[in-house]
C-alpha positions as CSV (number, residue, x, y, z in Angstrom):
1,M,0.4,-32.8,29.7
2,T,-0.2,-31.5,26.5
3,R,-4.0,-31.0,26.9
4,A,-3.3,-29.4,30.5
5,L,-1.5,-26.9,28.3
6,V,-4.1,-26.3,26.1
7,A,-6.6,-25.7,28.4
8,V,-4.5,-23.2,30.4
9,V,-4.1,-21.4,27.2
10,Y,-7.7,-21.4,26.3
11,L,-8.5,-20.4,29.8
12,T,-6.0,-17.5,29.8
13,A,-7.3,-16.1,26.1
14,A,-10.8,-16.2,27.9
15,L,-9.8,-14.3,30.9
16,A,-8.2,-11.7,28.8
17,L,-10.9,-11.3,26.5
18,T,-13.4,-10.5,29.2
19,G,-11.6,-7.8,30.0
20,C,-11.6,-6.4,26.4
21,V,-15.8,-6.5,26.6
22,G,-17.5,-3.0,27.9
23,A,-20.5,-3.4,29.9
24,T,-23.4,-2.6,28.4
25,A,-25.9,0.3,29.8
26,S,-28.7,-0.6,31.8
27,P,-31.7,1.4,31.8
28,T,-30.9,2.1,35.3
29,M,-27.3,3.3,34.4
30,A,-27.0,7.0,33.8
31,P,-24.7,7.9,31.1
32,A,-21.3,9.3,31.5
33,T,-20.7,12.9,31.2
34,S,-18.2,15.4,30.8
35,S,-17.3,18.2,32.8
36,T,-15.8,20.3,29.2
37,S,-18.2,22.1,26.9
38,A,-18.5,21.8,23.1
39,P,-17.1,24.7,21.1
40,S,-20.2,26.8,19.9
41,T,-21.3,27.8,16.4
42,P,-21.2,31.7,15.3
43,S,-24.9,31.6,16.7
44,G,-23.8,30.2,20.1
45,T,-25.1,26.7,20.0
46,A,-22.7,24.1,20.9
47,V,-21.7,21.6,18.1
48,P,-22.6,18.5,18.9
49,G,-19.8,16.0,19.3
50,A,-17.1,18.0,18.2
51,P,-14.1,18.0,20.4
52,T,-13.2,20.6,23.0
53,D,-9.6,22.0,23.6
54,D,-9.0,24.4,26.6
55,A,-5.1,24.6,25.9
56,S,-3.6,27.8,24.4
57,V,-1.2,28.0,22.7
58,L,1.6,30.5,23.3
59,P,3.7,32.6,20.7
60,V,7.4,32.0,20.6
61,P,9.1,35.0,20.7
62,E,11.3,36.4,18.1
63,A,14.8,35.8,18.4
64,G,16.6,38.4,20.1
65,K,19.5,40.6,19.2
66,D,22.2,38.4,20.5
67,S,20.3,35.3,19.2
68,R,20.2,36.8,16.1
69,A,24.0,37.5,15.5
70,A,24.8,33.6,17.1
71,A,22.6,32.6,14.4
72,I,24.1,34.9,11.6
73,T,27.6,33.5,12.8
74,T,26.3,29.9,12.6
75,A,25.0,30.2,9.0
76,E,28.1,31.6,7.6
77,K,30.4,29.2,9.3
78,V,27.9,26.5,8.1
79,I,28.2,27.6,4.5
80,A,31.8,27.9,4.7
81,T,32.1,24.4,5.9
82,F,29.7,23.2,2.7
83,G,31.8,25.1,0.5
84,Q,34.7,22.7,0.4
85,P,34.6,20.8,-2.7
86,T,38.0,19.4,-2.8
87,L,37.6,17.7,0.5
88,D,37.1,14.0,0.2
89,A,33.0,12.9,1.4
90,T,33.9,11.8,4.8
91,T,36.2,14.8,5.5
92,W,33.8,17.2,4.3
93,M,30.6,15.0,6.2
94,N,32.4,14.8,9.5
95,N,33.2,18.8,9.3
96,L,29.6,19.5,9.0
97,Y,28.1,16.9,11.6
98,P,28.9,19.4,14.6
99,L,27.0,22.2,13.1
100,L,23.6,19.8,11.8
101,T,20.4,18.7,13.4
102,Q,20.1,14.7,13.6
103,A,17.4,15.5,10.0
104,G,20.3,17.6,9.0
105,A,23.0,15.0,8.8
106,A,20.5,12.7,7.8
107,A,19.7,14.7,4.6
108,Y,23.9,15.5,3.4
109,E,25.0,11.8,4.4
110,G,26.3,10.5,1.0
111,T,26.2,13.9,-0.6
112,D,29.4,14.3,-2.8
113,P,30.9,17.6,-1.8
114,A,32.7,17.8,-5.5
115,Q,29.1,18.4,-6.8
116,V,28.2,21.7,-4.4
117,P,29.0,24.9,-6.6
118,V,29.7,27.1,-3.4
119,Q,33.4,27.7,-2.2
120,Q,33.0,30.9,-0.4
121,V,30.8,33.3,1.4
122,T,31.3,36.6,-0.3
123,G,29.2,38.8,2.6
124,A,27.4,38.8,5.7
125,G,24.1,36.8,6.2
126,I,20.7,38.3,6.7
127,I,17.8,36.9,8.8
128,L,15.1,36.6,6.5
129,D,11.4,37.5,8.2
130,G,9.5,34.8,10.4
131,S,12.6,34.4,12.8
132,T,11.8,32.9,16.3
133,E,14.1,32.2,19.2
134,V,13.9,28.2,17.9
135,A,14.0,28.4,14.3
136,L,14.9,30.9,11.6
137,I,16.3,31.0,8.1
138,V,19.3,33.2,7.3
139,Q,20.7,34.2,3.6
140,V,24.0,34.3,3.2
141,P,25.9,35.6,-0.1
142,T,28.2,33.1,-1.5
143,D,30.7,33.1,-4.9
144,A,27.5,31.0,-6.3
145,G,24.5,33.0,-5.5
146,P,22.9,33.5,-2.1
147,Y,22.2,30.5,0.0
148,T,19.8,30.0,3.0
149,V,20.0,28.0,5.7
150,S,17.4,26.9,7.8
151,L,18.7,26.7,11.5
152,S,16.9,25.6,14.7
153,R,17.4,24.5,18.3
154,P,15.0,23.1,21.0
155,G,15.3,26.1,23.4
156,A,16.6,29.6,23.5
157,S,19.6,28.6,25.6
158,A,20.8,25.8,23.1
159,P,23.1,26.2,20.1
160,W,21.9,26.8,16.4
161,L,22.0,23.8,14.1
162,A,21.7,23.6,10.5
163,D,18.5,21.7,9.3
164,R,18.5,22.3,5.5
165,I,21.2,24.1,3.0
166,R,19.7,25.3,-0.5
167,P,20.0,28.2,-3.0
168,A,17.4,30.7,-2.1
169,Q,14.7,31.0,-4.4
170,G,13.6,34.2,-6.1
């Protein structure tokens, strides 16, 4: 019985391995050709072996007026929720969860809110250059100086969520 089982295992392995061995090209076989062309150099000649990519990248549109207003409102709410150093850590984090992406939630898990210097928002947020419909940064003035909130979302109709909250540089 054991010998039969060992023979079956060897036979199965041999059959599986034969599927992994590629056929060698015979002199009568034509080499495979690709229907895409290789990119060319400035002189117009093809670069041998260079990968080709016929895909085009579409630019992400800049955030529209309503989208920008929603982002500012979200960033200000994020900072107001973030800046509550008198809360216990569990309550503080539970208040932040609905405003954070998964990456943001992971980044701030275990944070001691007593160490957060912000206590209040002191003015209106502004969107920094480079905003798109799916990612932007809002600078929010606080009693501890300006803070930036990186916001993102999977699409233009989804709500803004915070990835990162940090003191503004500069």
